[in-house]
N, C-alpha and C positions, 0 to 999 in steps of 0.2 A: 541427541546424535550420535551416530555409529564412528566408533573409537578409531577406525580408520578411515574414516574421513579425515587425514591431515590437511591436506589441502585447502578444505576448509577452515582448520582450526586457526591454521596460519593468516587467513584473509583477516578473520579473526582480530588477530592478536593485532593487525597490522594497521587495521580501523580502531580500535586502541587508543593507538599512538597517535594517530591524527587528529583526532577532535576530543573533548571531553564531549560533547555530547553528541548522541546516536539517532539517525533520521531515518525512519520504518515507515516504507509505502508498500502496503501488502495487495494482493487481487491475481484475480483469477487472470489477467493482462490473457484475454483470450479474442482479439487480440490486444498487445500493448499498443497504443497512439497514441496524440499531440495532446486528446484529454487527461491522458498520464504525467506525460513530459515537460508538456510546458506548465501546467501550474505546480510539478515537483520543483521544476525550477526555481518558480515564481517563491514556492513555502520556502526552499534553501534560501535566499536573501532575508527574507522576514524571521525567520525563524535562528539567523546568525551561525546556519550548518556549513561545513565546506563540503560533505559529501552526503545523498544521500541511499540507501541499501534498498533495492527492489527486491518485492520477496514475493514469485508466486506462490498460488496455494494449490492445493494436490487436490484433495475432494471437498470443498468447501461444503460444510453441513449444512448450507441453506439453502445449499444447490444443488437443482438433480443431475447434471456434467457439465462437460464442457466441449466448445466445437473443436478444438485442437488436443492432440497429446501434451500431455506435462511435457514430453520432452521438446516437442515443437514451440510450447507458449515458451518457458526454457529459453532455446534459441532465441525467440522472435527477442524477449526481454535480452538477451547478451550482444544481440546486433545493435541495442540501442545506448548500452555500457560500451561499447567498442568505440559508439561518435561521441558519445558523451561521458568526459572521465568523471563528473562527477557524479554517476552513477554507477552502482556496484550491484551484480545480482550474489541474492542467498537461498539456494536452492533446497535447506534443510526441511523446510515443511513437503518437496517434491519427494524426500526421501521417505518420508514416513508410509507403509503402510492401507493404517487404517484414515478416517476423517480427521482432520486437523484443526484442531482449536487452539484459539488466540494465545490462552493463557498459559500454555504450555508450551508455544511459542518465547515468550517474554519471559517465561522460570528460566529456559534455556538459556538465552542472551542475559539475563540480568545474575546467573551464577558466573557464566563469563567476564562477565564486564559490572558487579556488583557498586560499585562508585559511580558507574555514570549515568546521566540521566538518557531515558529514553522518549522518545517521540514517538508516538505512532499515529498516525497520518490517515483517517477515515473518512468518508463521504457523510453528508448530509443523508444519503437515504440509510446508512448504517447508524447513527448517529441515531437514529427515530427509533430504530429495534435495539438498540444498544444493551438495554433489561434485560433483554430478552437472550443477549447472552450466555454461553456456560461461563459460570461463575467470572460474572461483568464486573462482583465487587473486590475479586482476587485483581483485575488485570486493572484497577485503578490505583492498584497498591504498587504497581509496578512502574506504568508509566503517565504519562501525561498524553492527553488524547487531544489531537489537532485537526479538527476538524473543519476537511474543504468544502468550501459549500460551492453552490452554484444553482443558477435558478430552477424552478419546479418545484423547491422545497422549501415552501412558505413557515416561515417563525411561525405563523399563526394554526397550519395545521399541524403543528407540534404536539403527538401525545402527552397526556397529562405525566406520566411516568419520566418522561425527558425532561419536561420542564423543574420535575423535581431533580432530577439529576445536576440538571445547569445551575438551580435557584441553590447546591452546595457546592459543587463545583467549579461552578465556572471562574474564569481566571481572564481578565477585559484586557491584560496589556502582555506582551510577551514576556516582559521584565519580572512580572508574577511568577512564572512556569520558572526560571532562573532560583527562584527562591528555594525550590523544594527539589526532591529526587521524582516525587508522582503525584498524583491524585487531583490533579485539575483537566479541567478543559475547556478548552479555547476555541472559536471560531474563527479564521481565517478569512479574511478579503476574500470578497468573492470574486470568484474565475468564471474567468468569459470564457472560457474554450465549454461550452456547452456539448462533450459529444459522446458515446457509449458504445461499448463493445457489440452490440446489440443492433445499432445501428449501421457498424459497421457491415455486421455479418450479414445483414440483410440486402446493403446496398452491393455485397460482393456475389451475392446468390442471385441477386439480379441483373448484372452485369452495370453496376451502374459504376460512373466513375469516384474514388475516395481518395484519389492521390492526395488531397487538400488533409485528410484526417490522419494520414500514417506518414513515418517517416520511409525516404522512397526503399531502403532495404528490408524492413520488416513486410513492405506493400510485394516487394520482389519475391523476399522467401513464404508470401502466400500464395502468387501466381506460380511459382516452379514446383510445390506440394500441392499444388489444388486444393486448397483449407477453403472449408464453406462454401463448398458448391452446390450441398446437399440440404 
């Protein structure tokens, strides 16, 4: 993190005084939609958190690119944060010039908040590939993984490496997460919001109605800036 980013530091310290645990939901948010927002609020209640950090990714190593610019994706996340005060936008990954790895982000946050528990929220699709992430073993020394499950990813189809990961690290109850600072993986109750950003981008490109999938300010922003038309 840049030393000149004093505003970001203030926000991080403010977060530290509010809650013992830190919840982080990362993603490209291209665009952010109700499939991020509503399960995020459900997880807040389930984990006993007061707020959730939304962290737009800059250049995800596993993705070729995004439909909107980093600034536009952050702007849409901030529109959600303005409406939903339990959410806060953290732009640190957008400030990196190169590909951004989760382990680097978690090391930064842990350095700022060494005694706080971090819940890093990922999707079931990410869990299936987690053992191929950069320095995934180190990630587990920095946080607990909370897996936001949804239809389409059946346990029966889980790779052998993922099964081994769960056999060693899975927690069956939230109370188990509270007994250590890091190292556990827990599957959250299944979300019924089965929405993808790809689905929304395709709907906008084909002029289909998707107002039921997005907050109104985000949809208005997309129309104003003519995003996802090509």
